[in-house]
C-alpha positions, -999 to +999 in steps of 0.1 A: +222-029+139+231+007+145+197+020+133+170-004+127+149+020+111+171+030+086+181-006+079+145-013+073+139+016+052+168+003+029+152-032+028+120-016+018+137-009-016+131-047-024+096-035-032+110-024-067+123-057-080+090-074-068+069-051-086+089-056-116+084-096-112+047-087-107+044-068-140+065-098-158+037-124-147+008-099-153+022-094-191+035-130-197+002-144-210+002-119-238+036-133-251+034-168-238+009-194-231-025-180-229-037-211-212-019-202-182-034-168-178-051-172-145-019-189-129+002-161-143-021-134-131-023-150-097+016-150-093+016-116-105-010-106-077+012-125-050+044-106-061+025-073-061+014-081-025+048-090-015+061-056-031+032-036-010+042-055+022+080-044+016+069-008+009+053-006+043+088-010+058+098+025+046+103+054+069+071+071+076+087+102+087+096+110+051+074+115+023+085+101-012+071+129-033+055+162-033+021+148-038+022+127-008+035+156+012+006+177+000-020+151+009-005+142+043+001+177+054-039+186+049-059+168+076-090+168+053-071+152+022-055+127+044-088+117+059-102+113+023-071+092+016-076+069+043-111+065+037-104+055+001-077+030+013-101+013+037-128+011+010-102-005-012-094-030+014-128-041+020-134-044-017-103-068-024-106-088+009-146-091+001-137-102-037-110-125-026-130-141+002-160-146-023-137-161-047-122-186-022-153-196-002-183-193-025-172-199-062-162-231-077-134-239-099-138-205-118-111-179-128-120-159-097-114-190-074-080-193-090-071-156-085-087-151-049-055-162-032-036-137-051-062-110-043-061-118-005-023-117-007-022-082-017-025-073+021-034-037+021-038-037+057+000-029+062-005-001+037-032+014+058-011+014+089+017+031+070-008+056+056-020+064+092+014+068+104+024+092+077-008+112+082+000+114+117+037+125+112+032+150+082+000+167+093+001+205+098-022+213+127-038+251+128-023+256+161+013+254+146+005+288+128-009+304+159+021+292+180+046+305+154+030+340+152+020+344+187+045+325+209+030+341+242-005+325+236+009+292+243+018+302+279 
């Protein structure tokens, strides 16, 4: 393995077939047996979580699109984005734990494992790395325009 970072970046592309499988299970109850809706949605959430987990293997020194670049280069946008990710993690984790521990045999109980399996914590780690790798610091402008000021 010459470059493990590049190898794992290529492995991260497995996120796309996993997301397609997740979509299949999420839409399956519309065309199949509606009695299996919660089991199918749970499978969809599990595959969605696997897809998100694979997406965290991508190279965080590169952005995927212009919007991501714009967000991660601006420290205030990146901070807001990270706060939103933390809020999302808390919401889904608490909802999944509620369903797993407090509810009886209800739809939420059946979906709770899938909700917990989403695993956004890896996404938070990747987002923090991307914010760190792509931020533009105000001192970069000063250094570029006045190189003598850094000595």
